[in-house]
N, C-alpha and C positions, 0 to 999 in steps of 0.2 A: 502492500500500499502505501509507504515512504517512500520508493523509487519511483513509482509509476507518480505520485502528486510531483516531485523534483523534478522530473521530465518535461510533464506538464508546465510546470513552472517556466520553463525554458521559452517552448513554443518551437514547431519545426522551422516557421517563416521571422520569427519575433527575432533579428540580428539585428537591429539599429542601438548597438549597445555604448552606454557608458559618456555617450557623443565626444568619443575620446580617439585621435588618429595613430596614428605612429611615431608624428613629430612631437605630441602631445606628450611623451613620456620624458617631462625635465623638469627639474624644481620651477619653473617657472614657466610651466604649462596653464594653459584656458581651454575651456570647452571648444570644439570646435560644432558650431549649431547646425545639427541635421545630417551629423555623420554618416555615410552608410557603415556598414558594419565590414572591419577589413576580416580575412579570414579564419583566423583564429579561432572563433566561437563556429565557424561553419562544422557542422554534423558533431557537435561536440553535447555533451548532457552532465548534468547536475548528479556528483555521486559524493557516499558521505566520506567524509573523513576518519570517523572514529564506527569501531562497529557499534551496531544495537545493545543496549543493557536490556539484558535479557534477568538478571536478578532482582527481584522486588528492592524495592530503596535505593537504587543504584541510576546512576546518571549517564546518559550517555551526551558529547560534545555535541553542539550544533550549526558545527560548520558543513561546508560542501563546496566543492571544487569543479572545473571543469574537466569533463575527461572524453575523449574519444570514445567511438565504438568498442572497443576492444575494451575500455575500462584505463584506460594510459593515460595521463598529461606527462606527454614529452618532454624529455630535460630541455631547459630553455637558458639560455645565458644572459637574456636579457628581457623584461618585463613585458606580459602581450601588449599587443598592443593596444589594446580594447579595454585593460584595466581601468580601473577608476585611481587616479594618484594623487599624492597628497594634496595641490593644489587644487585640481577636478575635486574632494571633496569639500576641504574648506571652501571656495569660490559655491558652491552649491548647497552648502549649510551656512553659510555668512558668514564665518568664522575669522576671516582676515581678519588682523589688528585684535584680537582677542590673545592675552597671552596668561597659562596658569602661575607664574607667577611664583615658583617655588613649589608649587600643591604638587601630591603624589596621586597616581593612579596606583592603583593596587590590583592586580588579576589573579583570577583563584580556578587553576585549571588541576585537572590529576595525572599525576606520574612523570618523570624526569625528562629532562631534553637539555642535552650536554652543549649542542652547538649554535643556543638562544642568543646568549650575548657576541658570538659572530656571527650570525645569518640578520640580528637585527644591525648589525655592522655595514653588511652588505645591503640591504633594503634602505636602511637612513642615507648611506653613501651615493647609491643611484639616485636620491632623488633630491638632493642636497640639506640635507636636514643636519642638526649641528649633532656630534657623535653624542654618544649617549650609552655607557659603559659601568662598569662598575668601580672602575679605577676616579673617575669624575664624579661617583656618586649620583648618577642619573639613574642607575639602574641597580637593581638587588635580587639576588632568585635563594628564596631560602624555601625548607622545607614545611607541613604543616602545624609543626609546634616551633618553627621560628626558628630552626638551625639549619647547619650549611652540610649535611650529610644529605645529598639529594634522592631519592627516589629512586628504581629503575624504570630508562629508559621504551614509552611505546609511539610507536611513529604516529599511530592517528592524534593520539590528545598531544605530541608535540606538534602535529599540525597546526592543533586550535591554537596552541601556544603562541604561533608567530601569525598567526592572523590574529589575534587579541594585540601583542605586542606593536606590531606594524600597524594595526587601525588606529593605537590611541596616539601612537607615532605620527598620523596622518592626521588625524581629530587636531592634536594638542603637542607640538611638536617641542616645548619647551617644559614639557608635564616630565616629572620625574616616574621612573616606573617601578613596582614592585610586584615583583613573579613569588607565587606562593604555590609551591607543588604538592596536591594531597598524595599520601601514600597510593590510594585508589579510588575509582568512580563511587564508590559507597558517599549515600549521602552523609553518614557520619564521620567522614574522613574530609569530603568536602568542606564541610560547615565547619569542622576543627579546624581547616585551613583560611573558612570568612571571619571566625573571632581570632584566629594569630594576624590576619591583613589589616584588621581593626585595630590592632595595640601597632602597630607600625605608626613611624612618629612622621607628621605632614600627610598621613593617608586621607582624602576628600572623598574617595569614590572607590568601589570596588566594583570591579566585572566580573559577572558568571554566565561564560559563556554554555552552558549546558543547562538539560533539565530530564524529568524522569515523568512517572506516573503524577497527577494531585497527589500531594500529602499535608498533614494537617502542619500546622504550626503551634500545635499543643506539640507533638513531639519535637518540630525540628527546629522552628521558630525564633530559639534561642540563638543560634546560631549568626540569625540575619538582622536579630533586631538591633541596629548601631542607630540611634538617633545622630543628627548631626554627620551622618558618613550616609553620604546616595551609595546605595548599593543596588546596580541593575543586574537584571536576569533574563536571556532570551526567552523567547516564548515558543520556540521549537519550531520545526520543517516542516512540518506533517498538515498546514492549514490550519480546517475546523475542525477540534480534538478533543476541548475541554480543557480542564486548569492543568499543566505541567508545572512540577514545583522544582525551583524556587520563584518561578515566575508568577505561581498563584501565593504566596506567601504576602498577607498584607504590608511585609515590611519591605518588602522589593517594590521599586523601577521594573513593571512589566514592559519589554523592547520586545516589537514588533517590530515586521520589516515590509520594504515598500520595493518596488520596479522604479530603477532610478535614470532619467534620460538626457542629453541635452536638446535644446527646444530653442525656437524664435521666438520668446516671450518676456516680459521684462524681469523676471527670475533670472530668466539662459539656463534653466532647467523644467522637467517639467517629474510627477510622480505619482504611482498608480499602487494598489496592493501588488504586492508578489503574495503569487498561489499560491505559494510555499509558508506561508506567515503563520503562524499556530493561534491560535486565537479560543476562546470558551471561559467557562465559568469556575469556577473552584466549587464542590461542595462541601468541602469542609471550611475555608476559612474566611474570618469576617469582609464585608465589602468596606471599599475607601470610605469614609465620611466625606472626603473630599471630593470625590465621585458623585454623590445622592443626588444631585442636580443633572448629570450628563445624560441619562437614560439608557444605563446600559442592559436593562434586563433582565442582568443576574440577582439576585436574591443576595448571593454571597461575594466575594472578591471575581470581578472582569478582570480579565487582559484581551489586549497591552494596555498601556497608561501612552505611552509615544514612541516614535518610532522611527527608523533609520536605513539605509539602502541593503540590500541583504540579497535581491535576486544575483547571481552566480552571474549571470549573461546582461543584464540591465544594470551595472551599480556595482559589480563584482569588483572587488580590489585586485588589484597586481601585486603578489604577495610572495618572498622569499621564504619556504620551508624545507626541513627535511623531509627526504626519500626514505635512508636509512641511520642509524646513528650517527654514519661522520658525513654525508652527503648530503647534500642541498640544492635546490636549485628554484627557478621561478613558477610558478602556475595563476589562476587565476579563480579566484575563492568567491564564497559570499555563505548565505545560511544568515539567519538573526544571529549568531555567534558574529557575525560583522556589526550588526547593529548596536549589540547590547555595550561594544567598549568604545563603540563611539558615544552613544550618550552618556558615557561614564566621563569620558573624554569632555565632552561639555560642560558638566556639570562641575569639573576640574575649573575649564574656562571660567565659567559664571563664578565662583569662589561666594557661590549661596548654597548650603546644604543643611541650611538650621534646621532643626527637628526633623519629622520624617519626609525625605527628599522626596517620593511618590506624590506627597500633594501639593508639588510648586508648579508644575506643569499647566493644573488644573484651575489653579489660582490665575494664571496666566496664557490662557490659552488661545487669545486672540496674536502673542507672540510667535505661535507656531506657522511652519504651514500645514494647513488641511490635505489632507488626501482625499478626495469626493470619489473615486471613479476604482474601481475591480473588485476584485471577492478571490476568497480563498476559499470553496466549497458552499456546501449545504446546510444549513441551518434551521431552527424550528423557530427562531428569533433573526429577521432580516438583520439588523445592525451587530448580530455575535459575528458575519461571515461577508458581508456586503459593507462597500463604502460609503459614507455620507458626508453630509456635513456636520461638524462636531464629531462626536467620539462614535468611533467603531473599533470591534475586536479585532481585525487585523493591523491596524496602525494606530489605533487609541485614540490620541488628540492630533496627531501629525508629526510632525518632523520639525528639527531645527531652525530657525531665521535667526541665526545668531545665539546667545546664552541669556537671552533676558528672560525665557520662560521657564528658567532653570536656576 
């Protein structure tokens, strides 16, 4: 079911991707209006980066990448020309001129990634971003209890980590980054890593690009309950599905996904629902009081709250990621795993995470780009799966228009 949704999300003829040409892959790039799709996306479909979680109360990462008919993303010495670049992302969400000013974004994922610092360096150098290393204090990598003995390598989750650190780098190049690697993908280990992330100096946002089945805050909420820190969580890549934890927690900002393309309009970009974006109602957790007047149709927690680019074909990022413990290459990634770290970075740019950060966008909905077209499936209540003016399930209240809504 998940694979069919992801392939459908790309669409065989939907190849006007990201609005970027081969010449746009530079630090100074700007979107090319109405650009036709280069050949990188032709014949490609989306494939999961991590294996599907089989055990109860265990998560899978929500990253996907473009692969060919045989399931391969061929090794590349340069970024895919169709991939969203840092300059394109910041232009699309009007983030230019904003600074994180020393604030830190934490990223929580499972398992180890020995070449993370090296690969992040390749990405940032390619796009003209400043160096972010352990030595200069920009990057820190720790285990779930804060130690430096890191977990065993897992190629899928390492790919997720690559997407996360590259997405934060793209949206907020001056933000510091802490990566907390959990011992496993269990809710307990990932939750422990979130608690450790919240204790790190300077952390104002924690990104969680993973999810499992709906779960109760009465059991797991203690891990994500951190007033004053924006805790973001991706809603998943299966379309309308019901709750997915931790996005279905009342303590997190649930982040859905869009298809983002260059356009001949005043913004320079347009967005629709990405058909893979997760949405639904929790069966366990309390509805956000801030969302009470927005007609979610859910008696309990509704997701998403906000959204960002997630479609691997239309707005997917050019990512430098590991193919083994020692080798890495370029490919085009997406999924709501792309959107969650983007939103975490925007919170860092805003500097405003007082109280529960998931309430902030509801008080400033007019400061977002409202996404009003597209659908992620069929559902009993139309706004749970179909875009409309105001709140809807796949995209929440909309996407960043600067950082004033955060």
